[in-house]
Structure formats: structure tokens, C-alpha cells
N, C-alpha and C positions, 0 to 999 in steps of 0.2 A: 515415520514412513507409514505406519498404520493409519494415522489421521488422514494423510494424503490419499491413501487407497480408498478409505471410506468416502471421502469427498468425491473422488473420481467416480466411484460406483453410484453414488447418489445422483450426480449430475448426469451420468449415462442413463440411469433409469428414468430420470425426469425427461430427458430429451427423447427417449424411445417412447414415452407415454404421450407425447404431443402428437396431435393429428397432423397429417401431411399438409394441411392448409395453414398451419401455424406460421405467423409472420416472423421472419428472421431478417434482421437488419445488421449489416456489417459497417464498420467505420474505423476511423483513426482517432486516437486520443493522445493529447499532450498536455502537460501542465507543470506546475511548480510544487515541490515538496518544501514546506516551511516547518522546520524541525525544532522541537523543544526537547532537549536531551535531559535524561534523568540518571544520575549516578548514585547508586545506593551505597551507604557506608563511606561517604566521601571523607577522606582523612588528610589529603595532601593539599597544601596551600597552592601549589602550582596547577591545580585542576579547577581553579575558580571559574574560568571562562567555559561555561557549559550551556550557553543560551541557544541562539538560533543559528542554523546553518541552512542556507537555501540550496536546494538541488532541483532536479527535474525528472520527469518521466515521459515516456512516449511509446506507443505501440498500437497494435490492432485491437479492436473491441467488437463485441457482438451482443445484440439484444434480441431475446426470444419473447415474442408476445404471448401472453396468457389471457384468459377471460377476466372480466371485472376490473379492468385497468391495471392488472398486474403484469409484470414481465421479469425476466431474468437477465441481468447484465453481467457479462464476463469479459475479461481482457487478459492479455499477456504482454507486459510492458517492461522495457528496460528502465530501471529506476536507479537514481543516484542521490545519495544524501550523505551526511556525515556530521562531524563535530570538530571543534578545536580544543586541543589539550596541550597545555604548556606552550602555546603559540605555534603548535604544529597541527596540521589538518589531517584527519583520517577520512577517507572517502569510502562509503559503503555502496558497492555496486551489486545489483541483484536483478533477477527476473521476477517481477511482481505479478501474481495471479490472483486478482480479486474476483469474487463471485457474490453478487448482491441480488436480493429480492427487491423489486422496485414497484411502487404504486404511483400512478400518474393520474392527475386530474386535468383533462383537456378544457381549455377555455377558447373554443373555436378552432379553426384550422391553422391559426398563426402561432399560438402560444400554449404551452402546457407546463404544469408544475409537478415535480415528482420528489418523493422521499425514498431513500433506499438504505439497506443495511445488509451486512453479510461478512463472512470470513475472508481473509486474504493470507496467502503464504508467499514469502519472499525467499527465493533460492539465491544464495550468495554466489556470485561469479567473479568477485574481486579477490584481493589477497586475503588469505585466511588469517594471517598474522601481520602485525605491524609493531616494530620496536622503535620507541622514541629515543631521542638523544640522551635522556636521563636514565635509560635502561628499563623503563616501564614497557611491558609487552601488552599489546591489545590483541585478543583472540576473538574472532568473529564466529558466530554459529553458522553452520551450513544452511540451515533453514530457520526462518522466524515466522511465528504465527501472530496475526493481528486481527482486529475487528474494525470494520468500516461502518460509520453512520454518517449520512449526508443528505443533501437536498440540492435541487437544481431546477433549471428552466430549459424547456425545449422551444426552439424557434424555427418556424417554417418546416418542421418535420425533418430537418437536416442538421441543425446545430443544437448542441447541448452545452450549457455552462453550468458547472457544478462546484460545490464546496463540500469537502469530505473530511471527516475527522478520523484518523487512523490510530487506534489504541492498541498497545502491546498486550499480547496474551502470553508471550514468552520473551526471554532476554535476547537482545541483539548480540551480546558477547560479554566479555569480562576483561578487566585490567589485572595483570599480574605485576604487583609492585616489587621493587628490589628487596623489601623486607618480608616478602612472601605473603603479603596481604592481598586478598582478592576483592575486587569491587565489581559487582554485576552492573551491567549497563543496559538501558532500554531507552527508546525514543518514542515520543508522541508526535504525530505529524498532521499538520493541516495541509490538505491538498486542494489546489485550485486547478480545474481542468476545463479544456475545451475539446469537444468531440464533434467530428463531422461524420454524418451517416451517408452512405452511398445511395 
């Protein structure tokens, strides 16, 4: 909670420091979550399938223009991803709030190339716990911190196509095994997105 409060204060201070003429563009963003799951201290044979699970995300976004080709990109999106464990699927549903510093190089009025990086917090809005048929319990964290690094292309000042790598800074949750063994769980996500600016 302290981390969230600090980020909110920093964003508020940054927004207040911008001149009234600062360009603010709103839009809608949607895309795919391509997940690579990582289970630490994996000990059970029936947890072998821990590869990819495709989910999606969608929601409003905002870009605030800064000098020297810089901008701040923020969004609040419904996000779904998950994993398969013992042939059973767990869905992770959250509100994802990314905040990225972006640098854009314009190549005329038609196209621009940008790189971006920044933190993201995911607030869990799905089930906090899931019990599998073999008795294993999966407990999801209420909030998960990650870091985004990505790049993309702007087209005609209205469309953005981006690829973003989302790296964990904290665990998504943990498995509680029947033998009382705990396995911490985290996921790395490749995100492919399309944004339309109004």
C-alpha cells in the first residue's frame, strides 16, 4: 500500500507540474497476454504443464506529452491470464495499472517509433483461492508489482501497435500442497497491444 501511495503522489506531482498547454491524448487499448509461468521449487510431477496461457486485456489509456519527444503513458485495464495445473485451468483476473515513460522518434506525420518502460500494479478482482481436484490450494496475492519494457509504432497519430515484456517484481501467489509444501508462483508476460487515440 505504501508503494501504491508513493506512485500516486509522484504521478499527481508530475501532472500538476505540467503546463496547461501540455498535450493529453485519451484512447482505448486492447491486446493479448502471452504468459510464461514460473513455479519455484517445483516438486510434483502433475505440475509439469506450466508453459503458455493466452489471455487478454482491454481498457482506457492516456498519454501526456512532455518536451524532447518524451511522454507519460498510463492505463487502467481489465486483464485476464492464467495457467494450467494438473489439467485444470486457473484464471487470474485483475485491474492492471501500467505507468510508463515513453520516448518517441517521429518519422514524418505518418509514422513514429517509441520505446517505453515503467512499473505496473495488478489488483486482483477474481477468486482469491482455488482448490484443485487433488487437494492443492492456490492462493493469489491481492496486488502484484511488475515492470514493463517495450517498444512500438505510431501510425497516423491515431493508432499504436506495441510489444511489451512484463517482468515480475513480486509473486502472483503460492501453491499450498497436501504435504504442507509451499511453491511460490510468478509469471512473465509478453503483451501485444493495439491502441486507438481519440
